[in-house]
N, C-alpha and C positions, 0 to 999 in steps of 0.2 A: 439632751438625754443622759450622756456621759457623765457631766457636771452634776445632774440631778442625783444620779446613782451614787457618785462619790459623796455625797452627802446625806443620803437617805437610805442607804444600803442597810438591811439588818445584820446584826452581828451573828452569823452562823459559823459553827466549828468547823466545815470545810472552806471558808472564806479565808485563807490563810494569805499571807503577802511574804513572797510570791507563792504564787499557788503551787499545791504539789499535786502533781498529775494523778497519783494513787488516790489520794483522798477524793479527789473530783471525780475519779471513777466511781470510786464506791458511793459518794453522794448522789451522783448522776442515776445510777441503778436503782439506788434505794428510792429516788424521788418519784420514780416512774409509776404513775397511777396511786401514789400516797402521798398524803398531806405531810407538809414541812413538820409540823408539830410532831406526828407520829415518828418520822425520820429522828427528830432530834432525840427521842427516846430510847434510840437504838446505836445512833452513829458512833458515839464515843468509845462504847463497851464494843463494838465490832472492830474497829481499828485499833483498839487496844489489844483485842485477842489476835488480831492478825495486822500488826502494823506495817508491813511492806507486801508488796506485791508476791515477792518469794515465799513470804511466810504463809499467804493465802493459798498460792500454787499448789504449796506440800501439805496441805491441811487435808484432813479425810471430810469427803462431803457431807458426812453425819455431823460433824462439827461445824460445819458451814451453815447448814440448814439449823441448828440449835441455836447459832448466835443470831441468826437471821429470824428467828421466832418471835411472832407477833407482827411482823410487817406484812404478811400476807404474800400473794402472788409469789410462792417458792420457786417458780421458773426462773425468775430474776437470779436469784442466789446460786442458782445451778450455773446460769449463764456467765454471772460475775466469776466463779469459781473457775470455769471453762476459759473466760477471756483472761484470766490471771495466768493460767498455765500455758496459754496461747502466746502472751507478753514474755514470760520466760524463756519459752522454747524458741519462738522466732525473732525477738526484738532483743535478747541479752537481758531480759528484766527491765527494761524501761519502757514506759508507756509511749507509744509512735506520736508525732507530732502530726503527720499529715493526714488529711481527711479520709483519702483512699485507705491507708494503712489501718485507721481508726475502724472504719467501717467494715473492715475484713475480720474485726474480733467478734467471737460471740456476743450476742446481746447488743450489740451498739449499731442502731439503725443511724439514718441520717441526722435526726435531731440531737442524740445524744453524742454522737462522735463530733457534730457541729459545735456542740457546746463546748466539748473538751478541746478541740482544735482552735476556738475562737478565744475561749475564756482562759485557758490555761496557757495556751502557745502563740496568741495573738494572729492567729491564721485567718483570711477572709471568708470565713465559712459561715452562712446564713443558719440560722436556727429557728424553729418554728413549731410552738406547742398552741396548746388552746389559749394560753394566757397571751401569746405575741400575736396570734390571729385575731383575736378579739380587740387587742390595741391597734392593730393595722386596719381594721375593718373600720372601726369607729371613727379615727383619725381620717380616713378616705371616704366614710359615709356609703359604705359598700353593703347593702341588705342582702348579703349571699347566703345560700344555706350551708349548712357545715360540710358535706362532701366539697363543693364547689369552693367553699372558702379557704379550704387548707391548698389547694392547688394555687389559687390566687396570692395566698400569702408567701407561698416558697418563693414564686416570682418576684413579688415585691420586696422580700427580705435579702435576696439576693442581690440587689441592686445597692440596698441599704447596708449590706455587711462590707462589700466593694467600697463604699464611699466612707464609712467608718474606718476601714483598714487604711485606705488613703490618708486619713487625718490622725492615725496613730489611735484611734480609741474603741477598735473593733470590741474590744473585750469588755469594757465599761457599757458600750452602746449595746451590745447583745444583752448582757445580764440586766442592764436597765431595764429592757424592753420586758423581761420575763418579770422583773419585780415590779414594775409598772402594772401588768396585768393581774399580779398576784396580791397586791396590795392596795392598789387605788382604782384601777380600771377593773372593777370585778364585775361579774355576770348580774349580780341583782342588783346592786345600788353602786354606779359609778361616783366617786368622790371628785367630781370635777374641779370643785375649788381649790384641791391640793394638787392637781396634774401639772406638770411642768409642761406639757405640751396642748394645754386647754385652748390656747388661743389658735393654734393650727388644727383644730380637731372639727371638721365639717360636721360630723354626727351632732355634736355640742350645738354647733352654731344653727342647726336646723331643728334642736330639740329631740332629735332620734337616738340619743346614745343609749336610752333604755329598752329599745327595740332591736338594736343592732349587737350581735350577729342574730339571725333568725334561729328560733328555738329548734333544738333536734328532737324529733319525734322519738319518744322511749319506746324501746322493745318491751314485749311483756315477758316479765321473768317466769321461767319453769321451775315448779316447785319438786323440791327433793326432802324426803322425810329420813332423819337418821334415827334408828332405834338404837339407843346406846345402854349398855349395862356395864354399870362399874362395880367390878369384883373386888372386894377385899378379903384378906386372909385372916384379919383378927389381930394381927402382929403389927399392923401399920404398914403392909405393902398393899400395892396395888397391881392387878393384871393389866398390862398394856400390850399394844401389839402394832406392828408397824404396816402402814397401808404400802401397797404396790407402788411402783415408781410413775405409773401413768395416772392421767385425770387430775381431779381436783385433790388440792392437799397431798400429791404423791410423794411417798417415802417419808411421811411424817408419822408420828405416834399418835395412838389413840387410845381409849378403852375400846373393848369389843364393840364394834358396830355395824348394823345390817342397814343398808340403804334401799329404798324403794320409792316408786314416784308419787305415793301419797293416795294411791286410788283405793288401799283398803289398810287395815290395822295388821302388823305383821302377827301371825299365828306361829307357834313353836318357835319362838325366839332363841330359846336355850340351844335348840338343836342346829338352828342356822348359823349360828355363832360358835358351834363347836363345845357348848359349855354342858357337858354330859352330867347330869345329874344336879345339876342347878335348877333351883326353882324361880323363876322369874316372875314377879308380880307387875303390879300396873305401874306406870309412870309417876315419879314423884315430883319432876321438874320439866317442864316444856318450855323453850323460849324459842325465837325466830333469828336467824341469822341472814342477811340479805348481802350477796355478792354481785357482782356485775351482771350476771347472767341468771342468777337463780336466787329462789325465796328458800331456804333452807330450814325447815322445823325439826328441832332435835326434841327426843322425847327420851327422859334419861330414868332409869331405874339402878337401884343401889342393892346389892347383895352382898353378904359375908358368907365365906365357904370354910368348912372345917379342914378338907383335903385339898392341897393346892397342885399336886402333881399331875393329876389327870386333865388339867386344863391346858396345859402345855401342848397342843396337839399338832400332830404333822400337817404340814401346809400353811401354817399360820406362824409367822416370825413373832413369837410371843416371848414374854419374860414377865417377873415380879420385878417390883421396883418400889423403893422407899419414896415417902414425898418428896424427899431432897433430890433423890436421884430423878424422879419424874419430871422436876422442875429444871433440869439440865437438858431434858430431851426437846428435840423439835418438834413442837406442837402447834396446831392451829390455835387461833384465837378460842373458838369455840370449844375445843377439848381442853384448852387451858382453862376454861372458866369451869368446865364439867369435872376434871381431875383435882384442881387446885383451887377453886373457887375464886379465879382471878378474872376480872371482865377487861 
């Protein structure tokens, strides 16, 4: 596995040699629940803006969220920011080497801490994510359901990490397992002809690689409707407001938006959004955005107003911003599409 990874590893910007602990920390937080292709679009710009853990620790949270904009799951950005501050305050600005110390940082669970400990510092720490679990289940021909499979995979990975550490290859072995699951031993169609451990794979020998692991039953997504009014002042500025810090997209900027469960169309939208005197017409754009747990329908209306001052109401953090200024704000992907026309 270690030899295969040395030859087949994808060239990724955080895979420097020697590994940089800070860049590895940033990449691991970004990669949680996000595809590599998406992270590649943001990683270089983020570490250019915050090149060291100290730079990140002293940054304003709003700037961190703006640099994270487009990756989604913004709670990760806040946790990364908090982890950077903890590293500076508790560890002298150095990413800790030991698994326990890493797990004490905000946002670092057993997997993320294990990845940094083993890949960056060569510690005998196991790592288990969906890719690793799938590889181990197929090699052992274990047709386990998802919940049971993760517990089994952690136990299996502990022994393998210890053995790999004894042979001095724990970093390459652990990262190789992840790489194999991400590029070869994929969920839909494993490419067994290119697999370095195909001869050891019990599922392949039985012709069961396509049915392992057992598929997880998908939970039904709840519906959320976002009634959005894009307000322009006729001089190139847009009215934007900042969401509260809790809940989905907490702390991000948006056009004035009213949310409901989709059981009825919103009435009196101008009043609900604090847009006194603004005549709000029918939606001119509708689209659906899918999150892990929700199906979000956006209904977008656009209006131009003559007087701007009456729309900056108490109780809402609002401002007028040019398109260039809006582009620098922390926006969710749907709001970026609505305000800037970017998908």
